[in-house]
C-alpha positions, -999 to 999 in steps of 0.1 A, spaced: 243 -392 -346 223 -381 -313 224 -400 -278 198 -393 -254 200 -406 -220 173 -409 -196 177 -408 -157 156 -414 -127 174 -388 -102 168 -387 -64 190 -363 -43 219 -385 -40 221 -393 -76 245 -363 -84 276 -382 -88 261 -410 -107 243 -387 -129 274 -365 -139 298 -396 -144 272 -411 -163 268 -382 -184 303 -379 -190 310 -411 -198 286 -411 -225 294 -379 -241 333 -379 -241 342 -405 -261 320 -391 -288 341 -357 -291 372 -354 -309 403 -357 -285 419 -325 -300 390 -303 -295 395 -293 -260 375 -266 -255 349 -285 -265 356 -312 -240 349 -285 -215 318 -273 -225 304 -307 -224 317 -313 -187 300 -281 -179 270 -294 -199 266 -328 -177 277 -312 -145 247 -280 -150 223 -308 -161 229 -330 -131 230 -301 -109 199 -287 -118 180 -324 -119 193 -327 -81 181 -292 -67 148 -301 -88 142 -331 -67 149 -318 -34 127 -290 -42 104 -324 -37 89 -333 -1 81 -371 -20 122 -377 -22 126 -389 -56 117 -374 -90 112 -383 -120 132 -359 -145 137 -369 -180 170 -359 -190 181 -354 -225 219 -349 -237 222 -344 -275 259 -349 -285 269 -345 -318 303 -354 -327 310 -325 -350 292 -300 -331 303 -267 -327 318 -256 -292 299 -228 -293 267 -244 -291 278 -267 -263 289 -234 -244 257 -217 -253 233 -247 -239 257 -250 -206 256 -213 -198 211 -217 -204 214 -244 -177 234 -221 -151 211 -198 -159 182 -221 -155 200 -234 -120 208 -198 -112 171 -187 -118 154 -213 -95 180 -208 -62 167 -165 -68 135 -177 -69 128 -201 -44 123 -175 -13 97 -159 -34 81 -193 -41 81 -197 -3 65 -161 1 39 -164 -24 27 -202 -13 25 -184 25 3 -156 10 -12 -176 -7 -21 -207 22 -30 -176 43 -59 -164 16 -74 -198 15 -67 -202 54 -91 -172 58 -109 -183 26 -119 -219 39 -135 -206 77 -105 -205 95 -107 -180 129 -86 -151 131 -75 -159 165 -61 -194 151 -41 -177 122 -10 -166 141 0 -201 154 -13 -221 123 -1 -199 99 32 -182 116 20 -147 110 29 -120 129 -2 -95 141 4 -70 109 5 -99 84 -28 -118 102 -44 -83 96 -32 -77 60 -44 -112 48 -75 -114 70 -90 -82 56 -76 -90 21 -96 -123 27 -128 -102 34 -129 -82 5 -153 -107 -19 -177 -111 14 -172 -69 20 -184 -56 -16 -218 -67 -6 -217 -51 25 -237 -16 28 -207 7 36 -213 40 57 -206 62 31 -219 49 -1 -243 20 -10 -220 -10 -10 -184 -15 -2 -178 -24 -42 -196 10 -50 -173 28 -30 -142 5 -44 -154 17 -78 -156 53 -67 -121 55 -51 -101 33 -73 -111 54 -106 -86 76 -106 -59 52 -91 -37 35 -116 -13 8 -116 22 22 -122 37 5 -148 60 33 -166 39 27 -202 0 31 -197 -20 36 -164 -48 10 -159 -77 25 -134 -74 -1 -102 -114 2 -103 -113 -26 -129 -106 -52 -104 -136 -42 -79 -163 -46 -111 -172 -79 -93 -159 -105 -68 -144 -126 -89 -120 -102 -104 -117 -90 -64 -105 -126 -62 -82 -125 -94 -64 -95 -82 -55 -114 -45 -45 -146 -60 -26 -127 -91 -27 -93 -102 -10 -82 -64 17 -113 -63 24 -104 -100 27 -65 -93 50 -76 -60 71 -99 -82 78 -73 -109 81 -39 -87 102 -62 -65 129 -66 -89 124 -33 -106 134 -15 -70 164 -39 -68 177 -31 -104 173 8 -96 191 4 -58 160 7 -39 160 -28 -24 188 -50 -14 170 -80 -20 139 -86 -43 131 -115 -23 126 -97 8 111 -65 -10 83 -95 -24 75 -107 11 67 -78 23 48 -63 -4 30 -96 2 27 -105 36 34 -75 58 29 -46 28 44 -7 40 39 7 4 12 39 10 -13 22 -15 -19 -14 5 -18 4 37 -44 26 27 -69 -2 13 -61 -20 48 -75 13 68 -104 16 40 -115 -16 50 -109 -16 89 -133 15 90 -162 -7 67 -158 -37 88 -157 -14 121 -187 7 114 -207 -28 99 -198 -42 131 -206 -14 161 -232 7 136 -214 34 152 -229 70 145 -194 83 148 -188 76 112 -216 100 101 -189 128 108 -176 116 71 -203 143 60 -184 176 60 -213 192 76 -220 174 100 -182 172 108 -185 210 110 -215 214 134 -198 187 158 -163 206 157 -186 240 166 -204 221 190 -172 202 208 -153 238 206 -130 220 181 -117 252 157 -126 244 123 -129 260 95 -155 290 95 -186 289 74 -205 318 54 -239 323 67 -245 349 37 -254 347 8 -283 326 10 -276 318 -28 -249 320 -49 -243 324 -82 -211 318 -100 -209 325 -142 -180 316 -168 -168 348 -180 -171 334 -217 -202 311 -214 -236 317 -230 -270 303 -233 -277 291 -200 -242 273 -198 -215 281 -175 -237 294 -145 -236 270 -112 -262 281 -86 -251 272 -49 -273 274 -25 -257 276 12 -262 241 33 -273 269 66 -306 274 48 -310 241 32 -286 239 8 -257 213 -5 -227 237 -5 -205 249 24 -195 284 19 -163 294 28 -141 321 21 -104 312 12 -79 302 38 -45 314 35 -11 298 52 5 318 76 36 337 71 61 311 87 46 279 62 46 306 30 83 308 35 88 273 29 67 273 -3 67 286 -39 47 318 -48 12 311 -60 9 278 -37 -24 264 -23 -34 262 11 -8 233 25 -22 214 51 -12 188 73 -20 152 78 -25 137 113 -35 103 114 -47 89 146 -60 58 161 -86 52 186 -98 21 207 -134 35 214 -151 7 189 -136 -22 210 -156 -11 241 -187 -7 219 -178 -42 209 -169 -56 242 -201 -52 254 -220 -64 228 -197 -100 238 -176 -99 211 -138 -97 223 -121 -85 253 -121 -53 272 -90 -30 255 -61 -40 271 -42 -5 252 -49 30 265 -84 39 248 -74 78 246 -67 84 212 -27 82 196 -12 99 165 3 74 145 18 91 113 20 130 108 26 144 71 28 181 59 18 181 21 38 209 6 17 223 -23 29 229 -60 32 265 -78 -4 272 -92 -24 238 -78 -53 249 -65 -54 225 -37 -27 210 -19 -36 174 -36 -5 184 -61 22 185 -33 47 167 -20 46 151 10 68 160 36 75 138 64 71 148 104 92 119 115 83 127 155 50 150 146 41 141 185 71 159 201 86 178 173 83 202 144 114 195 124 108 185 87 122 153 73 123 142 38 96 142 12 78 116 -10 57 118 -43 28 94 -52 18 114 -85 27 83 -110 2 62 -91 -24 90 -107 -8 90 -138 -41 73 -161 -35 61 -194 -4 72 -214 4 96 -187 23 66 -173 47 68 -201 81 73 -185 72 79 -154 89 54 -125 75 21 -113 80 27 -79 95 54 -61 117 56 -24 98 69 8 118 100 15 140 103 -16 130 139 -24 148 166 1 139 201 -15 107 213 -32 104 209 -66 91 241 -75 121 263 -54 152 241 -47 146 251 -10 160 221 12 131 214 37 145 187 54 155 199 94 135 233 88 104 240 113 68 235 105 57 260 136 31 241 159 33 209 144 31 191 175 4 212 187 -13 201 157 -10 166 168 -20 170 199 -52 191 183 -62 158 164 -59 134 195 -81 155 212 -108 156 185 -108 121 178 -116 114 217 -144 140 220 -159 138 181 -155 97 166 -140 77 198 -160 47 178 -138 54 145 -106 30 145 -85 57 123 -87 90 113 -70 115 91 -70 148 97 -64 178 77 -52 206 91 -41 244 81 -19 268 98 -33 298 93 -24 337 102 -31 344 139 -59 367 144 -42 382 177 -12 389 159 8 366 176 39 348 160 23 311 164 1 298 135 -38 294 140 -48 256 138 -79 250 120 -92 217 106 -108 211 74 -121 177 78 -112 138 89 -111 113 64 -119 85 80 -108 55 51 -73 75 55 -39 67 43 -4 77 54 11 100 28 38 76 31 51 90 65 63 69 93 45 52 109 41 42 144 42 5 130 39 -12 168 12 9 180 -5 4 145 -1 -33 147 -21 -37 182 -46 -13 166 -54 -34 141 -47 -68 155 -72 -60 181 -101 -48 164 -98 -78 135 -98 -103 164 -135 -89 174 -144 -85 143 -139 -120 132 -160 -130 164 -185 -108 155 -186 -121 120 -192 -156 128 -217 -146 154 -241 -129 132 -236 -153 101 
């Protein structure tokens, strides 16, 4: 026979639930089956604890909890042991997932706060968020609105997302799905914010915990949602900041994303930049085997009305070559600088106060991209952190984001996540890079700070690519040459000056929110 018992459980009913379960269950179990009696006790206690824990999670006090305890006189001991084990596992899962649930609810609450018209200035006190957290959530919540707005380098922000996310995938270790699928519509973007990001954070947090990359999955989950430090979310945050600042200020500084405009401005400001060939007027490039008019490329020089910047190939200086494998590409240093020039423009227009921090640009991160053997560019590289790049030339450890670019089945077998700084030696040579000197690294950071102030003070963040070329005058130090500036930039997994970065974000979004409210 099966006895079914139902209880109405409150937080104070634990003792009653346990005792009633035991009284009803124990007489029906043979006395000689000691193991069965023990299993039944465990089952009743586990179920009672789960019921009480469930009711504790309810703010309303008592919670209705239907409790069914099937007890058979001749039940097999292992069945009861199995049921008790399942109850224990359920309890453990509830306890383990509770901190994650709290983080998820805070994340959703912050999103809906902004979606329902909440003011950026009120988010800190209302939601208990840090400067960095509210900047991140505010910009993420702005994506559906931003997707329809014009973009400084493409038609709209949505088009820019579709373009730049088409070769970036969700690392799964099985099949890489391009993240551009979540930019197809505003509904896709909302779904990504509400569901995809939390699911990815949940899976990634446990994966990192199981592989020894995190001490706490719950802490990793919280960080991924509310204060991300991964390169991808930082990159997207920087993209949103650049786009919204360009919309608010209409600054012509954002035109420097155009490579030719950038080179001309560098030459006007006497900032060292990659040289451009005046001749030929038109360059013809042919494939050695193609025929029938195919394989021919006609490149008209930009100096003569064309669209192509013709340049001679630059080489790494001797000191840099010694750190790289043979036949490595030009390996540049990424310097990410921040400026508050846009805040002055916004304050002059009546949005936000005058910047309280120095308006001079400052380097926030420095990373050297050590190119791989046989690669054409240093996009195929390991990213070597220069942790004190403003004052030191000593290299730190390196990282790789190759698994983020493994589309389709190329993701099969690749890691879901990796630890920042997990690489200490170049994979092609085995040379230990940590502790080696990158000549003129600090000078490169200072050059980029000066260039930011001189060329584009109205751009909040800029990622500069600096080449270390052989000295023209025969000196021992390399000649530093700027290749380009990326205004929607990422940190390449380098050490970030977090306090300065958070202040920069917070001040800009505070002024941008004021602009949006007045303009809308």
